[in-house]
C-alpha positions in Angstrom: -4.4 15.7 17.2 -6.2 18.2 14.9 -5.9 17.4 11.2 -7.3 19.1 8.1 -7.8 16.9 5.1 -8.1 18.8 1.8 -9.9 16.7 -0.8 -12.8 14.4 0.0 -12.3 11.9 -2.8 -11.4 8.2 -2.2 -7.9 9.0 -0.8 -9.1 11.9 1.4 -12.1 9.9 2.6 -10.0 6.8 3.5 -7.5 9.0 5.4 -10.4 10.7 7.3 -11.9 7.3 8.1 -8.6 6.1 9.6 -7.9 9.2 11.6 -11.4 9.8 12.8 -11.7 6.2 14.0 -8.7 6.9 16.2 -10.5 9.8 17.9 -8.6 12.6 16.2 -10.2 15.9 15.5 -10.6 15.8 11.7 -12.0 18.4 9.3 -12.5 17.6 5.6 -12.5 20.4 3.0 -13.7 20.0 -0.6 -15.4 22.3 -3.1 -17.9 19.5 -3.9 -20.7 19.6 -1.4 -21.8 16.1 -2.2 -18.3 14.7 -1.2 -18.3 16.8 2.0 -21.8 15.5 2.9 -20.7 11.9 2.3 -17.8 12.4 4.7 -19.8 14.0 7.4 -22.7 11.6 7.1 -20.6 8.4 7.3 -17.6 9.5 9.5 -17.2 11.4 12.7 -15.6 14.4 11.0 -16.5 18.1 10.4 -16.9 19.3 6.8 -16.2 22.6 5.1 -17.3 23.3 1.5 -14.9 25.5 -0.4 -11.6 25.7 -2.2 -8.9 24.3 0.1 -6.3 26.9 -1.0 -8.4 29.9 0.0 -7.3 31.4 3.4 -10.8 32.0 4.6 -11.8 28.4 3.9 -8.8 27.1 5.8 -9.6 29.6 8.6 -13.1 28.2 8.9 -11.6 24.7 8.9 -9.6 25.6 12.0 -6.1 26.0 10.5 -5.0 28.4 13.2 -4.6 25.6 15.7 -4.3 22.6 13.4 -1.4 20.1 14.0 -1.3 18.9 10.4 -2.7 19.6 7.0 -3.0 16.9 4.3 -3.5 18.3 0.8 -4.9 15.4 -1.4 -7.1 17.1 -3.9 -6.9 16.2 -7.6 -4.9 19.3 -8.4 -1.2 19.5 -7.8 -1.4 23.3 -7.9 -4.1 23.5 -5.3 -2.2 21.1 -3.1 1.0 23.2 -3.3 -0.8 26.5 -2.7 -2.8 25.0 0.2 0.5 24.0 1.9 2.0 27.5 1.2 -1.0 29.2 2.7 -1.1 26.8 5.7 2.6 27.6 6.3 2.7 31.4 5.7 -0.6 32.5 7.2 -1.5 29.8 9.8 2.0 28.3 10.6 0.6 24.8 10.5 3.5 22.6 11.9 3.2 19.7 9.4 2.2 19.8 5.8 1.7 16.7 3.4 0.9 17.1 -0.3 0.1 14.6 -3.0 1.8 15.6 -6.3 1.5 13.8 -9.6 3.4 15.9 -12.2 7.0 14.8 -12.7 8.0 18.4 -13.2 6.8 19.4 -9.8 8.4 16.3 -8.2 11.8 17.2 -9.8 11.4 20.8 -8.4 10.8 19.7 -4.9 14.0 17.7 -5.0 16.0 20.7 -6.1 18.0 23.3 -4.1 15.0 25.7 -4.0 13.0 23.1 -2.1 15.8 22.5 0.3 15.9 26.3 1.0 12.3 26.1 2.2 10.9 28.1 -0.7 8.2 25.4 -1.0 7.0 24.6 2.5 5.9 21.0 2.1 7.2 18.6 4.7 6.3 15.3 2.9 5.5 14.9 -0.8 3.5 11.8 -1.8 3.9 10.6 -5.4 1.1 8.2 -6.5 3.1 7.1 -9.6 6.2 6.4 -7.6 4.2 4.4 -5.0 2.4 2.4 -7.7 5.8 1.7 -9.4 7.2 0.4 -6.2 4.1 -1.7 -5.5 4.3 -3.2 -9.0 7.9 -4.2 -8.5 7.0 -5.9 -5.2 4.3 -7.9 -7.1 6.8 -9.0 -9.6 9.3 -10.2 -6.9 6.5 -12.3 -5.3 4.5 -13.3 -8.5 2.2 -15.7 -6.7 1.0 -13.1 -4.2 -2.0 -10.8 -4.8 -0.7 -8.3 -2.2 2.9 -7.5 -1.1 4.5 -5.0 1.2 7.9 -4.7 2.9 8.6 -4.0 6.6 11.7 -3.7 8.8 13.8 -2.2 6.0 12.9 -5.0 3.6 13.7 -7.8 6.0 10.1 -8.8 6.5 7.6 -9.4 3.6 3.8 -9.1 4.0 2.1 -11.4 1.4 -1.4 -12.0 0.3 -1.8 -15.5 -1.0 -4.9 -17.2 -2.5 -5.1 -20.9 -1.6 -6.2 -23.4 -4.2 -7.3 -27.1 -3.8 -3.7 -28.3 -4.4 -2.3 -26.4 -1.4 -0.5 -29.1 0.6 -1.3 -27.6 4.0 -5.1 -27.4 3.8 -7.1 -28.6 6.9 -4.0 -28.4 9.0 -4.2 -26.3 12.3 -1.9 -23.3 12.2 -0.4 -24.5 15.5 0.7 -27.7 13.7 2.1 -25.8 10.8 4.5 -24.0 13.2 5.6 -27.4 14.5 6.0 -29.0 11.0 8.1 -26.0 9.7 9.9 -25.0 12.8 12.7 -23.2 11.0 10.3 -21.2 8.7 10.1 -17.6 9.9 6.5 -17.0 8.7 3.2 -16.3 10.5 -0.3 -16.3 9.1 -1.8 -13.1 10.5 -5.0 -12.7 8.5 -7.6 -14.9 6.7 -10.5 -14.0 4.4 -12.8 -17.0 3.8 -14.4 -17.2 0.3 -15.0 -13.5 -0.1 -16.2 -13.0 3.5 -14.9 -10.9 6.3 -11.2 -10.6 7.2 -10.2 -12.0 10.6 -7.1 -12.7 12.6 -6.8 -16.5 13.0 -6.4 -18.5 16.2 -3.7 -21.2 16.5 -6.3 -23.9 16.1 -7.8 -22.5 12.9 -7.4 -24.5 9.7 -6.9 -23.2 6.2 -9.4 -24.0 3.4 -9.3 -24.0 -0.3 -10.4 -20.6 -1.6 -9.0 -18.8 1.5 -7.1 -15.6 1.0 -4.4 -15.5 3.6 -2.0 -12.8 4.7 1.5 -13.9 5.9 4.4 -12.1 7.4 7.7 -13.8 6.5 11.4 -13.2 6.5 12.7 -12.1 3.1 15.1 -15.0 3.0 12.1 -17.4 3.4 10.0 -15.7 0.7 10.3 -18.5 -1.9 9.9 -21.3 0.6 6.8 -19.7 2.2 5.1 -19.5 -1.2 6.0 -23.1 -2.0 4.6 -24.4 1.3 1.3 -22.8 0.5 1.3 -24.4 -2.9 2.7 -21.7 -5.1 5.4 -22.4 -7.7 7.9 -19.6 -7.8 9.2 -18.6 -11.2 11.7 -15.8 -11.9 10.1 -12.9 -13.8 12.4 -12.1 -16.8 10.1 -10.8 -19.5 7.5 -8.2 -18.6 5.0 -6.3 -20.8 3.5 -3.0 -19.7 0.3 -2.0 -21.2 -0.1 1.8 -20.7 2.6 4.4 -21.1 1.2 7.3 -19.1 2.8 8.6 -15.9 2.2 5.3 -14.1 3.4 3.1 -16.9 6.5 5.2 -17.4 7.3 5.2 -13.7 7.0 1.4 -13.7 9.2 1.0 -16.7 11.9 3.3 -15.2 11.8 1.4 -12.0 12.2 -1.9 -13.9 15.2 -0.5 -15.7 16.7 0.6 -12.4 16.0 -2.6 -10.6 19.0 -4.9 -9.8 17.2 -7.8 -11.4 17.8 -8.1 -15.2 14.2 -7.7 -16.6 13.5 -7.3 -20.3 10.5 -5.1 -20.7 8.2 -4.0 -23.5 5.6 -1.2 -23.4 2.4 -0.8 -25.4 0.8 2.7 -25.5 -2.2 3.7 -27.6 -1.5 7.4 -27.7 1.4 8.1 -30.1 2.5 11.2 -28.3 2.7 9.4 -25.0 4.5 6.5 -26.7 7.1 8.8 -28.2 7.7 10.5 -24.9 8.1 7.1 -23.2 10.5 6.0 -25.9 12.7 9.1 -25.3 12.7 8.6 -21.5 13.5 4.9 -21.5 16.8 3.3 -22.4 16.3 -0.5 -22.7 12.5 -0.8 -22.8 11.0 -1.4 -26.3 7.9 0.9 -26.8 5.2 -0.2 -29.2 2.5 2.3 -30.3 -1.0 0.7 -30.5 -4.0 -0.7 -28.7 -3.1 -3.0 -25.8 -6.3 -5.0 -26.7 -5.1 -5.6 -30.3 -4.5 -9.3 -30.8 -1.9 -8.8 -33.5 0.0 -6.2 -31.6 0.1 -8.5 -28.5 1.4 -11.3 -30.7 4.1 -8.9 -32.1 5.0 -8.2 -28.4 5.4 -12.0 -27.8 2.7 -12.0 -25.2 2.8 -15.8 -25.0 6.4 -15.7 -23.9 5.9 -13.0 -21.2 6.4 -14.0 -17.6 4.1 -11.1 -16.5 1.9 -8.4 -17.9 1.2 -5.1 -16.1 -1.9 -3.3 -17.3 -1.6 0.3 -16.1 -3.8 2.5 -18.3 -6.0 5.2 -16.8 -9.1 3.1 -17.2 -9.9 0.2 -14.8 -12.0 -1.7 -17.3 -9.4 -1.5 -20.0 -6.8 -2.8 -17.6 -9.1 -5.8 -16.6 -9.9 -6.6 -20.3 -6.2 -6.3 -21.3 -5.2 -8.6 -18.5 -7.9 -11.2 -19.4 -6.8 -11.2 -23.1 -3.1 -11.5 -22.1 -3.9 -14.5 -19.9 -6.0 -16.1 -22.7 -3.1 -15.7 -25.1 -0.7 -17.5 -22.9 0.8 -15.0 -20.5 1.7 -16.6 -17.2 1.0 -13.8 -14.8 -1.3 -10.7 -15.0 -1.3 -7.7 -12.7 -3.9 -4.9 -13.2 -4.1 -1.4 -11.9 -7.5 -1.0 -10.3 -8.7 2.3 -8.8 -12.3 1.2 -8.0 -12.3 -1.2 -5.0 -15.7 -2.5 -6.0 -14.1 -4.2 -9.0 -11.6 -6.2 -7.0 -14.0 -9.1 -6.3 -14.2 -9.6 -10.1 -10.5 -10.2 -10.5 -10.6 -13.8 -9.2 -13.4 -15.0 -11.5 -11.7 -13.3 -14.4 -8.4 -15.1 -13.7 -6.5 -11.9 -13.0 -3.7 -12.8 -10.6 -3.0 -9.6 -8.7 -3.8 -5.9 -8.7 -2.3 -2.6 -7.6 -4.6 0.0 -6.1 -3.1 3.5 -6.3 -5.4 4.8 -3.6 -4.5 2.1 -1.2 -0.8 2.7 -1.8 -1.2 6.5 -1.4 -3.3 6.1 1.8 -0.7 3.8 3.3 2.1 6.2 2.4 0.3 9.2 4.0 -0.5 7.2 7.1 3.2 6.3 7.4 4.0 10.0 7.7 1.0 10.9 9.8 2.0 8.5 12.6 5.4 9.7 13.8 7.1 8.9 17.0 8.0 5.2 17.2 5.7 4.1 14.3 8.0 3.4 11.4 5.6 2.0 8.8 1.9 1.5 8.2 0.1 -0.4 5.4 -3.6 -0.4 4.8 -5.1 -3.8 4.0 -8.0 -4.4 1.6 -10.7 -1.7 1.7 -9.3 -0.2 4.9 -10.3 -3.4 6.8 -7.0 -3.8 8.6 -3.6 -2.2 9.1 -0.1 -3.6 9.4 1.9 -1.4 11.8 5.6 -1.5 12.3 6.8 0.2 15.5 9.6 0.3 18.0 8.6 -0.8 21.5 9.1 1.9 24.1 10.0 1.6 27.7 6.6 2.9 28.7 4.7 0.3 26.6 2.7 -2.5 28.4 4.4 -4.8 25.9 7.9 -4.2 27.4 9.1 -7.2 29.4 6.0 -9.2 28.7 5.8 -12.7 27.2 3.5 -12.8 24.2 1.2 -15.5 25.6 0.5 -13.3 28.7 -0.4 -10.2 26.7 -4.0 -8.9 26.7 -4.0 -8.4 23.0 -7.2 -7.5 21.0 -8.9 -10.5 19.3 -8.3 -8.9 15.9 -4.6 -8.3 16.3 -1.5 -10.6 15.9 2.3 -10.0 16.1 3.8 -11.3 12.9 7.4 -10.4 13.1 10.0 -9.1 15.6 13.5 -7.7 15.2 15.3 -7.8 18.5 17.4 -4.8 19.6 20.5 -6.8 18.7 19.3 -7.0 15.1 18.2 -10.7 15.1 14.9 -11.5 13.4 12.7 -13.9 15.3 9.3 -15.6 14.5 6.9 -14.6 17.3 5.9 -17.5 19.6 3.9 -17.7 22.8 7.1 -17.9 24.9 8.8 -14.9 23.1 9.5 -12.0 25.4 9.3 -8.5 24.0 11.9 -6.0 25.2 12.4 -2.2 25.0 13.9 -1.3 21.6 12.4 -4.3 19.8 10.8 -3.6 16.4 7.4 -5.4 16.1 5.2 -5.8 13.1 1.5 -6.1 14.1 -1.5 -7.0 11.9 -4.7 -5.4 13.4 -8.2 -5.1 12.2 -9.2 -1.5 11.8 -11.4 -1.6 14.9 -8.5 -2.8 17.0 -5.9 -0.3 15.8 -6.5 2.3 18.6 -6.0 -0.4 21.3 -2.8 -1.6 19.5 -1.4 1.9 19.5 -2.3 2.3 23.2 -0.3 -0.9 23.9 2.6 0.5 21.8 2.3 3.8 23.8 2.8 5.7 20.5 4.2 9.2 21.0 3.5 11.7 18.2 5.9 14.4 17.6 5.4 16.9 14.8 8.4 19.1 15.4 
């Protein structure tokens, strides 16, 4: 597959890293030569320096025979024009654009868009992705990472184990025997800030481990309790930051089926007034989210959770620390810079949302068509969770799990049979054509997993 990625920032670089690692023909385009050089020096990709929307630049990038173009620059306008040029001049079959402005997002949902006047096949909205990720964090408040699979039936959780966890030093094989009715599988473990690995049945969990679990949605609360997490319903939420992300989160909270009382704190008065006009039930306070008196006025000590979603990572971290110090039970911070994530634990910040990670996962979900239904990027692109339907040509079809020659860094975490029944994977489980499987795979093992799935990519 030949792919052109426009924009070599963190999102573009991560997408290029994923696709190049799977032996695709990838070309990165950016008007910043330093970013292009970083991509070509660290990845097996080609690089073109120039403005992505210029026809001659796209021609040099090979747009004439490209299968897909991903427009992920920092400019909505450049992304839209790039897709238009790719469509009108080069007839690129598939075009993906990242758009931030709400006005543009409203336009692409209108009749004009449906009449193909704006040739973008897939629109990715970082704000919408972040809002959905924040809601998932609130629904599983003890998890530092959450994603849904199999149409919400399966939940992927990241849990940090403390010394009070009741199942420490217990082999995972024995856990399956002790909780035979629990539809949950530990698919990944990170030991005290070290590397991420897929555990063996004989491995034991230790205090300080960060584990990744795939569980049935109905077993979500029980799974958290087994790993030592007390589940409390989130009823009062405070959002610090009323920009595009904060507003999207507040609107999502108002539209959620759960009854959540929300308050918002926004420093910029104009943004605060805009948010107050757009929201119906959310109370908007104008002021600094680090101001102790304003936090007291917002009843921070009674809040079940605080979401800090300003446009500055360090402000988000400081606001979360202050909220925790003033009695808030749960803090979730928006973090763009992945190098800051290791600081969250020592600072007592419970969870984070990474817009780049959610955007990368969303783009990958649309890049991999055919029988791949969902993809989620874990950590700093260290692993992927892949949901796919098993094809008749797949080596998995008709095989018992214990007999599969699966990569060492991959585990099947959930299966929905063709009759709709959800089953916890065991060694004796037989995989059949039409089953939907959710597989955790370290990045290096993703190509082999896709080979086993016999993924067919269809762009038309």
